[in-house]
N, C-alpha and C positions, 0 to 999 in steps of 0.2 A: 387599248392604245389611244382611243379618242380622248382620254383624259390628259394625254401627254401633248397638249398644245403648247404653243410658244409662250403664252402667258404663264402657264403652270411651271414650265421649265425655268423661266426667268425668276419666278418667285422662289423656287427651290434653291436656285443659285445664290440669291441674296440671303436666304436662310443659312446656307452653308457658310458664307462669309461672316454673317453675324454670329453664328455659333463658334467659329474659330476665334473671332475677336473676343468673345466673352471668355473663352477658355484661356486665351493669352493674357487678358486683363487680370483674371484671377491668379494665374501663375506668376505674373509680373509683380502683383501687389504682395505676394508671399515671398518675394525675393528669389524666385526660382532662376532668374537669368543673371543674378548678381555676379556669380563666379565668372561667367563668360564676359560680361561687361568689364569686370575688373581686368581681365587679361587684355581686352581691347585697349583699355586705358594705358596699361603697361606698354603695349605695342606702339601706341601713339607717342608715348614719351621717347621710346628708342628711335622711332622713325624721325621725330623732330630733332633729337640730339640736344646738345648743350646750347644754352642761350646766355646772354650777358648778365652778370650779377651786379649788385649794388656795391661799388668800391668802398663805400663808407662802412661796410660790415667786414670786420676782420676776425679771423679765428686764431687764437693763441693757444696752441695745443700742448698737452703732456705727451711728448713723443718718446720713442726709444732712446733718443739722444739725451732727453731730460733725465731718464732713468740712470744713464751712465754718468751724467754730470751731478745730479742732485741726490742720487742714492735711491734706495728701495722705497716704493710707495707704501704707506702715505708719508708725505713730507710734513715737516713742522709748519704750523699755521703762520709762523713769523715769515716764512718764505713767501707764502701767498700774500701776506700783508705788504711785504717789501715790493713785490711786483705790482700790486694794485696801487700802492702809493706812487710809484714811478709813473704809471699810466695816468693817474689823476693829475699829477703835476704836469704831464704833457698836454693836458687840455682835452682829454677824451670826452665824447658826448655821453657815453655810458659804458660801464663795465658789468658784465654778467658772468657769474661763476656757475658753471654746469657741474657742480659737485655739492652733494648734500652734507652739510656739517651738522649732523643730527646730535652728536654727543660732544662734550668738551674734550679737549686734548688731554691725553694721559700725562703729558709733560706739564708740570706746574708753571703757570705764567705764560704758556705758549699761545694762549688765545688773546692775551692783552693787546698785542700789536694789531691783530686783525680787528678787534672790537674798536680800537682807537681810530683806525683808518675808516671804518664804517661810520663812526660818529662824526668824523670831519668831512666826509664826502657822501652826499645823499643821492648820488647817481650810480649807486652800486646795487645790483640785483642778485639775490641769493636764490638757491634752488630749494624746492619742497617736493614732496611726493604725495599724490592723492590716490587712494585705492578704495575699492568697494568694501563696505562693512555691513554685515547683517546683524541686527539686534532683535531680541525677543522682548516685546513690551506690551503689557496688558493683554497677553494672550495672542498677540499679533506678531508676525515676522515683518520687520521693517528693513528695507534695503536703503542704505545711506552711503555717504562718502566720508572717509576718514583722511585727514591731512596730517602728514608727518612733516613737522617744521624744523628748521635749525634750532639749536638750543637757545633758550630764552634771551640771554644777554646779547647774543649775536642778532637774533631776530628783531629785538627792540631797536637796534641801531641801523638796520638795513634800510636802504632807500626804497626797496621793493622786494617782494618775494613771489615767485611764480612756480607752478608745478611743472616738472619735467616729464612726468609719467604720461604714457599713452594708453587710452582705453582700447585695447585690441579686441576684446570680446564684442563690444557693441559696434565699433567703427571699422575695425580691420580684422575680421574673423579668420582670414587665411594667413595672417601673420605678416602681410606686406603693408607697410605704413603708407597709406594713400590719403587718409583724412584724419583730422584732429579736432579737438575742442579748444577754444581759446579761453573759456571760462567755465567754472563749474560751481555747484552749490555744495558746501560741506555739511557735516552733521549738525552744525549749529545754525543752519540756514543762511550762512554768510557766503557771498560771492568770492571766489578765488580765481584770479587770472592765471593763465598759463605762463610759462617762463618767457616765451617770445612776446606775448601780449604785454607783459609787465615791462619788458625791455623797451618796447615801442612806446609805452606810456611814459616811462622815465625819460626817454630821449626826446620826447615830444614829436615823434615822426609817424605816429600811428594814423593810418588812413582807413582803418577798419574798426567798426564798433564791435567789441567782443561780447557776444550774446550767449548766455548760458544755454546749453542744450542744442546749440546750432552746430551743424557739421560743416567743416571747412576742408575743401580738397586742396592739398598742397601742390603748388605748381613748381615742381622741382626744376632747378636751373641746369641740372646735368648730373652725371655720376659723381662718385666720391672724388675729392680734390678739385672740383670745379671752383670752389672758393680757395683763396690763397691760405696755405698753412704757414703760420709763424711759430717759432719754437719758444716755449715758455722760459726755458733755462737761459736763452740768449738775452731776454729782457732782464732777468735776474742778475746776469753777469755783466750787463752793459754792452752786450754784443750787437744790439739793435739801436739805431738812433731813435730817441723818444719823439722827435718831431714828426716821425712817420704816423704816429697815433693821434695827432691833433684832430679834433672834431670827428673822430671815428667811434663806432660802436664796436667794442671788443668783447668777443665771447671766449671765455676761458674754460677749457674742458679737456677730457681725455681723448687722444687720437691713437695712442698705442694699442695694438691688438690685445696685448696682455692685460689691459685694464678692462676689456670685455664690454665696453659701451658701444655695441654695434646694433644697427637696425636693418631689417630688410626693406628695400624700397623698390620702385619700378625699375631703377637703374642698377639694382644689386645692393650689396651690403654697403652701409655708410655709417660713419661715426655719429653718435647722438648729437654731438655739438654741431656738426655740419647740418644735420636734420633741422636743428633749432635755427641755424642761420638761414636755411631755405624758408622756413615758416616766417621768420622775422622779415625777410625780404618781401614775402607776399603781403605782410601786414603794412610795411612802410610804403609799398608801391600800389597797394590795393589790387594785386594781380593774382588772387586766389582763382583756381579753376571754378567755373560756374557750371552747375549740372542742371539740365532741364528737369522740370518737375514731372512726376508720373502722369498727371492729367495732360500735360503738354505732349509727352511721348505718346500716350494712347490716342490723343486727338489726331496727331500726325499719322499714326498707324491706321486710324479709321479712315482718314482721307485717302491713303494709298489703297486700302482695301476696297473702298467705294469706287475708286477710279477703275480698278481691275474688274470688279463685278459689273460695273456699268458698261465697260468696253466689251466684256464677254457677251452680255445680253443684247447689246445694240449692234456690235460689229463682228462678233464671232471670235473663234478661238485664236486665230492668227493675230488679230489686233490686240486681243487681251494678253497674249504671250508677249508681244512687244511692249505693252504697258507694264506688265509685271517685270520684264527684264530691265526696262528703263528704271523702274522704281528701285530694284535691287542695286543696280549700278549707281544710281544717284545716292542711295544710302551709304554704300561702300566708299564712294569717292568723297562725299560731303563730310563724313565723320572725321577723318584725319585733317581735312581742311579747316573745319570749325575748331578743332583742337589746337592746331598750330597757329591759325590766324587770329582766333578770337578767344583763346583760352576757355573754350566751351565744350562741355561733355554732353553728347546727346546719345541716349541709349538706342542702339539700332537693332539689337537682337529681337525684341518683341515684334517690331515691324517686319524684319526679315523672316522670322519664324512663321508669323501669321500669313504673310504674303505667299510664301512658298507652299505652306500646308494647304491653305484655302484654294490656291490656284490649282494645285495638282488634284485635289478632291473634286473641285468643281469642273475641271477640265475632263476628268474621267467621266463624271456624270454627264457633262455636256456631250462628249463624244458618244457615250452610250445611248443617250436619247436621240441624238441625230441619226445614229445607226438604226435604231428601232423605227423612227419615223420614216427613214429611207426604205427600210424593208417593207413597211406598210404600204408605201406608195408603189413599190415594185410589184407587190401582189396584185395591183390593179392592172398590171401590164402582162398578166399571164397569157392572155389570148394572143398578144403580139409576139410573145417569146416562144409560142408553140413551134413556129417555123425554125427557131434557133435550135430547138431540141434535136431535130433531124440532122442539123449541121454538126452539132457537138457529138452526136452519136457516131456519125461517119468519121469525124476527125479522130475520135478516141480509139478507133480500130486501125488506124494507119501506123505503120512502123518505118516507112521510108521518109526521111526528113525532107528531101526535095519534093516528094509528092505531097507531104503534109503542107508545106509552104504554098504550093500551087493551089491545092484544094481550098485552103483557108482563104486565100486571096480571091479565088473565083467565086466561092460561096458568098463572101462579103460583098463583092461587086454585084452579084445576082440578087442577093437579099435586099440590098439598099437601092437597087435599080440604078447603078452608076455605069459610066462609060468605060472607065479604066482605073487602074491602080497599080501600086507597087508595094513590096514588102522589103524592109531593110533590117539587117541585123548588125550588131556591133562586131567589128573586127578586133579581136582581142590583141592582136599584134600591133595594128596601126592605131588602135583606139579611135577609130572613126566608123561611121555608119556605112555599110556596104549594101548596095542594091542587090538582093538575092533573086527576087522574082518580080516580073512585070506581067500584066495582063491587059488586054485591050489595045496593045501596041503591036504594030506590024514588025515582024523580024525580031531576032534576039539583040541584046545589047552588044555593042561592038567592042567595049572595053570595060575593065573593072572600074566601077564608079564609087568613090569614097567621099563622104560628106563629113566635115569636121563637126564634132559635138558642140552644140551651142550655137551653131550657125545655120541660118535658114529655118524654114518651118520645121522640118524633120529634126534638125539638130536641137532646136529649142524644145520640142515636145520630148525628145529623149532626155535632155538634161533636167527638165522640170517634172517629167512624169505625168503631165497633164495634157488632155486632148486640146487641139486647136481646131476650130471650125470657122471658115470664112465663106459667107454666102454672097459677098460682093467684092471680088478680088480687084476690080477696077479702082475702087476707092480705098482699099485696105493698104495702109502704108507698109505692112509686112511683106507685100508682094512686089515691092520696088526692085528687089534683088532676087526674086523667086526663080529657082531652077528646078524643074521637075525631075530630071535625070542627070544633072551635072552641068557644068559650065558650057560644054559643047553641044548640049541637046536641050536648049531652053525652049519650052513650049508654053510660055506664059499666056500667049494670045488665046490658046485653046482652053484655058482653065477658067471656068465660070464660077465654080464653087469647089471647095476643098474641105475634106475632113481627114485629119491626121491624128491617130491615137497611138499611145505607147503600148509596147508589149511588156506588161508588168508581171514579174514573178511575185513580188511583194511591194509594199509601199516604198521600200528603199532600194529595190533592184529592178532596173529596166534593161531589157536585152535587145530592143529594137523598136521599130515603128511600122504602122501600116498607113499608107496614103490611099484615100478613095477620092476620085476626081469626077465631077460633073454628074448630076442626076439626069437620067435619060428623059424623064418627063418634064424637064425644064424647071422643076421645083427646087427647093433649097433643103439643106440638111437640117433636120429637126432635132430637138433634145432627145427624142426617142431613138433617132438614128445614132446619136452619140452613145447612148446607153447600150444599144444593141452591139455597136462596134467594140465597146469596151468589154462586153461579155465574150465576143468572138476572140478578141485579142488576148483575153485572159486564158482561154482554152488553148490558143496557139502557143502562148508563152509557156504554159504548163507542159505541153508536148515537147517543145524544144528543150526545156529543162530536163525532162525525163530522158531525152536522148543523151544529154550531157551526163546524167546520173548513170546511164548504162556504161558510159566510158569509165566513170569512176569505179564501177563494179569490176572492171577488167584490169585495173591498175592497183598495185600494192601501195597503200598509203604511206608507209614508212620510207620505202626506197624509191618510189616513183617508177619502178619497173613493172612489167606485166606480171599478173598472178600466174601460178603454175598451170591451172586449167586452160586459161586463155592462150598461154604459150604453147601448150600441146596442140590446140586446135590450129593455131597459125603455123606452127612448125610442121604439122602433118600436111597442111595445104602446100607449103613451100617444098617439102620433101617429095610429095606426089608430083609436083610440077617438075622437079629436078629429075625424077625417075622417068617421067613421060618424055622429056626432051633430052634425056641423057646429059643433063647439066650437073655441075658439081655443086655441092652444098656442104658446109662444115658446121661443126658444133663445138662450143667451148663449155667446159664445166669448171667453175672456180670454187675455191674454198679458202676462207680466211684462216691463216695459220694460227694454231693454238688459241682459237677463239673461245673455247670453254674456259681455259685458264685465264684468258683476258677478262671474261665475264666474272669469274670468281675473284679476280684481283681488284678490278675497278668497278664492278657492279653492272647491272643490266642497263642502267641509264646510259653509261658510257658505251656499253656494247651496242645499244641501238644507234647511238651517234656514229659509231664506227661503221655499222652496216649502211647507214645513210651516206656516209662519206665515201665508202668504196663504191656504192651504187652510182653516186654522182660521177665518179671518175669513169666508170664503165659506160654510162650514158654519153658522156662527153667524148669518149674515145671511139666508139663504134660509129658506123655510117647510118644514114637515115633508113636504109632498106633493111638493116640488121634488126633482129628481134631479141631483146634482152628481158630476162624474167628472174624474179626471185623464186628459185626452184624449191627451196626449203631451208629454214634456219639461216645459216650463214652461207649457203650455197647459191650461186648465181649460174644461170644457163644463158648462152647466147647462140642464136641461130644465124649463120652467115650465108645467105643465098649467093649462088654463083661465085663461090670462093673455094680455092683449092687448099691443100694442106699447107703449102708455103705461105700463102697469103694469110691463112688463119693463124699460123704460128707468129708471123710478124705482128699481127694485131694483138694477139695474146701477150706477146712480149712487151708491146707498148703499154698495155693495161697493167701488167705486172710491174713494170718500171715506174709508171706514173704513181701507182699505189705506194711502192717502196720509197719514192722520193718525196712523198707528201706527208703532211702532219694533219692529224685530226684534232681540232680544238675541242676540248671537253672540260667539265668542271674540275677534273683531276689533272689538268695541264694538257700540253700538246703531246699527243701520243702517236706512235708509229706502229703500223701493222704491215704484214707482207701477205702475198697471195700465191697460192699454188694453182696452176691451171692445166687442165687436160684438153688436148685438141684431137678431134677425129674428123676425117673427111669421107664423104660418101663413096667416091670413086676408088679411093685407096682401101677403105675397109670393107667394101662390098656389103654394107649393112642393108638388110632387106626392108627395114622399117625405120621410122624416125626414132622409135624407142631403142632399137638396136644401136643406132648411131649415138644416141645419148649414152647408152651403156658403154660404148667404146671410149667416148670422151671421159666418162667416169672412171674407166679402167686406167686411162692415161693420167688422170688426176691422182689416182691412188699411187701410181708409180712416182709421180712428182713429189708426193708427200713422203714416200718411202726413201726417196733419193736425197732428202734433206730439206724439202719445202722451199718456198720462195723461188720457184722455177716453173718453166713451161715444158711439158712433155707431150709428144705427138704419138698417137696410137699407130703402131706399125704392124699389128697382126691382122687377123681376119675376124670379122664380126660373127658372133654366135646368133642364131635365130632366136627371136623373142616373140612369143605369140601374144603375151598379155598387153592389152591396150587400155590405159586408164583414162582415156578421154571420153 
């Protein structure tokens, strides 16, 4: 244990943080967090919503209306030529055709008009496709890029050609298009621009230098149809004014679902032509998303980890928890803010993962070592705790709660050498602290004293679960409103020093407090006094809790009624009292009608819910002095002290009616049940024992069931002697 000094513990904590950082760095570099980060990017897009687009970029689409107007796809090339010619005559800045004309038209002369339009206008961009190609050369496998171009006569006349294909394997492995390349190197070592990059070059509006091999993150402006869709056939037929296209960049391509040019984006599916419009808008505005480099991400991660580790070693677990929580909140809040406000992607998963993992590991280690060190220090106090042994031994043998409380308080006052004290327990109904026992004070308390939780010294100790000691009450600000026994019994002047400790069952459960006032030798309360009182209070709390557990042992958990054995004990006591003083006492036996059939139909879960439902009605209907129990299965028994047959019948009828008129809410719906009840009275039946009276009530119950159920029957015969007693 001597090796576990503070310096060693701090060193191990920093090693834990460093190890977690190294593992996170390794996993991050291998792309282990990429899937989660991609989902965060998608969520940020949806959180931000649609933003304004460049109105100079127009989409002229092949829609379903075009199919109806121009016929089945593909159309004649002369149709494309006519539309392009009209657009060029309108003074467009550039025209881009998102269709690959790889082969010549099957119709002779159909390509001539399109070739002529291209030769007369050098602001027209055609599409190409670039795809991976693997070749075997000189015994080596070489991966290169193959470009599929428009047929030669068309390509020679085009103002520009750019590839429309997307490298999903390298850039978007999950199939959602988030990033693109703006240029690539083909198999002939030539640079080929992307479709959007070539449009920007032709139009003279590019603000981004397209570098081969560079990954660009598309800053989508919104979901599909964020850009205005214009119909291709309307331009062909003259249905749109050509002046609308002046000085615009027009992207021509398929929008109809039947043409199949759809891509998955963070906003959902989107036509490829609109994807190109988004990319083009990013190029012309210079507004691609920027992503923090891995070194920057890991450096930030290291700063957060260092702050948490340093706070843990210097200030302890509470401050470190606050620093860790602040760091996590900061990352979660700043990530969407940077995305929306600055078009910036910062990977937060590495930092979040390493923060939480390292904090929990180090916190467990820190707590464990603190506990070990504390135990080592407590071993030095064995001689002082010998006196406590006799206290705890005497306390553990007590069974009377009032006596337990008095002995605990008296032993605490005697052991600490104090003048007086008090013990308070939580009042479950009022949710306030109630003074249960006082010692060293003349006379009993004149009234019930309740102290709100969180108020005063005792209320604060209860709510926080931490002892409070004050050895200078005159200067202690907490004693300005101090009241030892309540507002009407203030004795502040006589309090020189005070020790208040919580009665703790566990770290999360406090059941009361103990106040110890004034050391008799005029000294002050020491840290050892605090530890001693914490030990005493722990034993006291355990005994009080055991008393509560005893109560739990006498009550059926499902129904909240007494268990059979406890009922027999109580009923025997009440029956003997009735015999001794010639008083009346009655018994009810109830049975849920057709309960077995109900269980078979709706299942035992619904059956249990019905039992609980009926038991609740019984509890709410009977008096405080009555004793209700789960007698067995679906049978309930109720003992009614000082109640004759007529009164018992009226109560039984109320119970039966309340059950009949109520619904039991179950997973199978709102269900109804009925109750048969047998009633027997001591003076009427002349039952010699409580068991005989129960047998009479059971006999009446049997008649109620034979008579059609859902009714109350009163025993009218004479009880038979029963010698068997199962209590």
